C-alpha positions in Angstrom: -40.5 -9.2 19.1 -42.4 -11.0 15.9 -45.1 -13.0 16.3 -45.2 -15.4 13.2 -47.7 -18.0 12.4 -47.6 -21.8 11.3 -50.7 -23.2 11.2 -52.3 -23.2 14.7 -48.7 -22.8 15.8 -47.7 -19.2 17.0 -44.5 -18.4 17.9 -42.3 -15.1 18.9 -39.0 -14.2 17.9 -36.6 -12.2 18.9 -35.1 -9.8 15.9 -32.2 -10.8 14.3 -29.0 -8.9 14.4 -28.5 -7.4 10.6 -25.9 -9.4 8.7 -23.2 -7.5 6.5 -25.3 -8.0 3.5 -28.5 -6.3 4.7 -28.2 -2.4 3.6 -27.4 0.0 7.2 -30.9 1.9 7.9 -28.9 5.1 7.6 -27.8 5.6 4.0 -24.6 7.6 5.2 -23.0 4.9 6.9 -21.8 2.4 4.6 -19.8 -1.0 5.8 -16.2 -1.4 6.4 -15.9 -5.2 5.7 -17.7 -7.0 2.9 -18.7 -10.9 3.5 -19.0 -12.7 -0.1 -22.3 -12.2 -1.0 -22.2 -8.4 -0.9 -18.8 -8.5 -2.3 -20.4 -10.4 -5.4 -22.8 -7.6 -5.5 -20.7 -4.7 -5.0 -18.3 -6.4 -7.8 -21.7 -7.0 -10.2 -20.0 -10.8 -10.2 -21.9 -13.9 -8.8 -21.1 -15.8 -5.6 -19.4 -18.5 -6.8 -17.3 -16.3 -9.1 -16.2 -14.4 -6.1 -15.7 -17.9 -4.5 -13.5 -19.2 -7.5 -11.3 -16.1 -7.5 -10.7 -16.2 -3.7 -9.1 -20.0 -4.4 -7.3 -18.6 -7.4 -5.7 -15.8 -5.6 -7.4 -13.0 -7.8 -8.9 -11.3 -5.2 -6.9 -9.3 -2.5 -6.7 -11.8 0.7 -9.8 -11.8 2.7 -10.1 -10.9 6.8 -11.0 -13.7 9.6 -13.5 -12.2 12.0 -14.6 -15.0 14.2 -15.8 -17.7 11.5 -16.6 -15.2 8.9 -14.9 -14.4 6.2 -14.8 -10.7 4.7 -13.2 -8.4 2.8 -12.0 -4.4 3.7 -14.5 -2.2 1.5 -11.7 0.6 1.6 -8.7 -2.6 0.5 -11.3 -3.5 -2.6 -11.5 -0.1 -3.8 -7.9 0.7 -3.9 -7.4 -2.6 -5.3 -9.5 -2.3 -8.4 -8.1 1.8 -8.4 -4.7 -0.4 -9.1 -6.0 -2.1 -12.3 -7.2 -5.4 -10.0 -4.1 -7.1 -9.7 -3.5 -10.6 -8.7 -3.3 -11.3 -4.8 0.7 -11.8 -5.1 0.9 -8.4 -7.4 -1.3 -6.9 -5.0 0.1 -8.4 -1.4 3.9 -6.9 -3.0 2.9 -3.4 -3.9 1.0 -3.1 -0.5 4.4 -4.2 1.2 6.3 -1.8 -1.1 4.2 1.3 -0.1 4.5 0.6 3.8 8.6 0.7 3.2 
């Protein structure tokens, strides 16, 4: 529990669960998924650019987990290794490799 002072008001709060964008406590653990903010950091782009590229179909299709939109980090790595093709081409390549 953490105690916070706001003027004369003292508030005790429970610690929040770490977000996907928070670095893990153990540096040997890497995240399985990345939200738009973490993906922006990983790719060296701005958050708005990530949103624009996603809307334009320039990124792999995201996954929805509950209310969150995230990308599979392993898929992002494979997509980059393939030359970062547009979503339609990437989906076609993935479908062809499954056959």
